[in-house]
C-alpha positions as a Python dict, from the first residue, in 0.01 Angstrom:
ca = {
    (1, 'M'): (0, 0, 0),
    (2, 'S'): (-279, -74, 244),
    (3, 'G'): (-310, -450, 183),
    (4, 'T'): (-96, -738, 295),
    (5, 'L'): (44, -1039, 113),
    (6, 'N'): (119, -1389, 237),
    (7, 'K'): (263, -1580, -59),
    (8, 'V'): (533, -1845, -82),
    (9, 'M'): (690, -1995, -396),
    (10, 'L'): (935, -2284, -359),
    (11, 'I'): (1115, -2522, -591),
    (12, 'G'): (1265, -2816, -409),
    (13, 'H'): (1289, -3190, -362),
    (14, 'L'): (1063, -3409, -151),
    (15, 'G'): (1237, -3531, 161),
    (16, 'D'): (990, -3814, 222),
    (17, 'E'): (675, -3972, 82),
    (18, 'V'): (344, -3784, 113),
    (19, 'K'): (173, -3877, 442),
    (20, 'M'): (-207, -3876, 414),
    (21, 'H'): (-471, -3821, 683),
    (22, 'Y'): (-836, -3882, 599),
    (23, 'F'): (-1133, -3725, 779),
    (24, 'E'): (-1495, -3826, 821),
    (25, 'G'): (-1696, -3670, 542),
    (26, 'G'): (-1436, -3737, 273),
    (27, 'G'): (-1177, -3462, 326),
    (28, 'C'): (-808, -3536, 347),
    (29, 'V'): (-473, -3367, 412),
    (30, 'G'): (-133, -3462, 272),
    (31, 'R'): (192, -3356, 439),
    (32, 'F'): (551, -3382, 323),
    (33, 'P'): (887, -3213, 383),
    (34, 'L'): (1043, -3014, 100),
    (35, 'A'): (1415, -2934, 83),
    (36, 'T'): (1552, -2620, -82),
    (37, 'N'): (1927, -2561, -118),
    (38, 'E'): (2145, -2251, -115),
    (39, 'T'): (2497, -2291, -249),
    (40, 'Y'): (2776, -2035, -225),
    (41, 'T'): (3155, -2019, -218),
    (42, 'N'): (3322, -1933, 111),
    (43, 'K'): (3555, -1644, 25),
    (44, 'Q'): (3805, -1731, 298),
    (45, 'T'): (3846, -2101, 217),
    (46, 'N'): (3729, -2101, -149),
    (47, 'E'): (3514, -2399, -55),
    (48, 'R'): (3161, -2453, -189),
    (49, 'V'): (2906, -2457, 92),
    (50, 'T'): (2551, -2588, 58),
    (51, 'N'): (2282, -2507, 314),
    (52, 'T'): (1955, -2700, 308),
    (53, 'E'): (1633, -2548, 439),
    (54, 'W'): (1342, -2780, 520),
    (55, 'H'): (981, -2671, 471),
    (56, 'N'): (665, -2846, 595),
    (57, 'I'): (414, -2861, 308),
    (58, 'V'): (42, -2916, 367),
    (59, 'V'): (-191, -2985, 72),
    (60, 'R'): (-563, -3060, 99),
    (61, 'N'): (-831, -3278, -60),
    (62, 'K'): (-794, -3353, -435),
    (63, 'G'): (-450, -3189, -450),
    (64, 'A'): (-333, -3413, -165),
    (65, 'E'): (-458, -3724, -345),
    (66, 'I'): (-276, -3622, -666),
    (67, 'C'): (46, -3556, -474),
    (68, 'E'): (23, -3892, -298),
    (69, 'K'): (-31, -4071, -628),
    (70, 'Y'): (241, -3907, -836),
    (71, 'L'): (510, -3772, -601),
    (72, 'S'): (788, -3977, -445),
    (73, 'K'): (1084, -3899, -223),
    (74, 'G'): (1346, -3703, -419),
    (75, 'D'): (1107, -3567, -684),
    (76, 'K'): (1142, -3203, -780),
    (77, 'V'): (827, -2992, -742),
    (78, 'Y'): (716, -2628, -755),
    (79, 'I'): (495, -2531, -461),
    (80, 'E'): (291, -2214, -427),
    (81, 'G'): (99, -2126, -114),
    (82, 'R'): (94, -1924, 206),
    (83, 'L'): (263, -1942, 545),
    (84, 'K'): (62, -2056, 845),
    (85, 'T'): (188, -2098, 1200),
    (86, 'R'): (14, -2345, 1428),
    (87, 'K'): (37, -2337, 1808),
    (88, 'W'): (-18, -2630, 2044),
    (89, 'Q'): (89, -2753, 2385),
    (90, 'D'): (322, -3048, 2431),
    (91, 'D'): (293, -3319, 2699),
    (92, 'K'): (463, -3093, 2956),
    (93, 'G'): (228, -2800, 2889),
    (94, 'N'): (485, -2595, 2695),
    (95, 'D'): (366, -2390, 2399),
    (96, 'R'): (501, -2524, 2072),
    (97, 'Y'): (487, -2368, 1726),
    (98, 'S'): (511, -2506, 1375),
    (99, 'T'): (526, -2301, 1056),
    (100, 'E'): (386, -2470, 745),
    (101, 'I'): (325, -2383, 382),
    (102, 'Q'): (-44, -2428, 302),
    (103, 'C'): (-16, -2531, -63),
    (104, 'T'): (-260, -2371, -308),
    (105, 'D'): (-90, -2477, -633),
    (106, 'F'): (185, -2715, -742),
    (107, 'T'): (362, -2830, -1056),
    (108, 'F'): (561, -3152, -1091),
    (109, 'L'): (908, -3076, -1228),
    (110, 'S'): (1073, -3421, -1232),
    (111, 'T'): (1052, -3589, -1570),
    (112, 'K'): (960, -3954, -1621),
    (113, 'S'): (1319, -4042, -1716),
    (114, 'E'): (1452, -3875, -1399),
    (115, 'N'): (1204, -4073, -1191),
    (116, 'E'): (1310, -4401, -1355),
    (117, 'A'): (1677, -4315, -1293),
    (118, 'N'): (1598, -4239, -928),
    (119, 'A'): (1408, -4567, -901),
    (120, 'G'): (1713, -4754, -1024),
    (121, 'N'): (1933, -4574, -772),
    (122, 'H'): (1696, -4622, -479),
    (123, 'N'): (1547, -4960, -577),
    (124, 'Q'): (1198, -4814, -555),
    (125, 'A'): (911, -4838, -801),
    (126, 'V'): (818, -4492, -928),
    (127, 'Q'): (486, -4425, -1096),
    (128, 'P'): (498, -4225, -1419),
    (129, 'K'): (396, -3862, -1399),
    (130, 'Q'): (139, -3744, -1647),
    (131, 'D'): (170, -3380, -1538),
    (132, 'A'): (551, -3362, -1557),
    (133, 'V'): (699, -3048, -1704),
    (134, 'Q'): (968, -3105, -1966),
    (135, 'E'): (1268, -2874, -1961),
    (136, 'P'): (1289, -2700, -2300),
    (137, 'S'): (1599, -2760, -2506),
    (138, 'V'): (1802, -2446, -2567),
    (139, 'E'): (1918, -2371, -2918),
    (140, 'P'): (2153, -2088, -3013),
    (141, 'I'): (1988, -1771, -3137),
    (142, 'G'): (2072, -1664, -3490),
    (143, 'N'): (2088, -2006, -3653),
    (144, 'D'): (2041, -1924, -4023),
    (145, 'D'): (1987, -2285, -4130),
    (146, 'D'): (1617, -2291, -4041),
    (147, 'D'): (1339, -2293, -4303),
    (148, 'L'): (1100, -2063, -4120),
    (149, 'P'): (917, -1817, -4351),
    (150, 'F'): (940, -1525, -4107),
}
């Protein structure tokens, strides 16, 4: 394979509200942290261990405005994008690096009822999501009571 690929797919929960930055000329950038969890059982202690990884998400223009409007802290979201590392110098002249996910696509995964439940728990007003994805209900295969003609 002669080509390269820089693609990231994450499903996680927002760690904070979307922070917006607007530019002259109408462009904007939204930034927010996204938490993903890995859970396993420690074989020596038989204890469940959860590790959380934090990702810096950057979304631009119309996508940023949609995220700001509909996403809140704790919401579950699917993010697709690419990795980008930025380099800058701090106040002391040291080189610093930050790796971000430049978001190219996203899907809201929290349902309206989950958002309302979170609002009750956190005493925050949550706006309804029009683009929320509903989890399909699972029915057992082989149910002979249906009236389908095929």
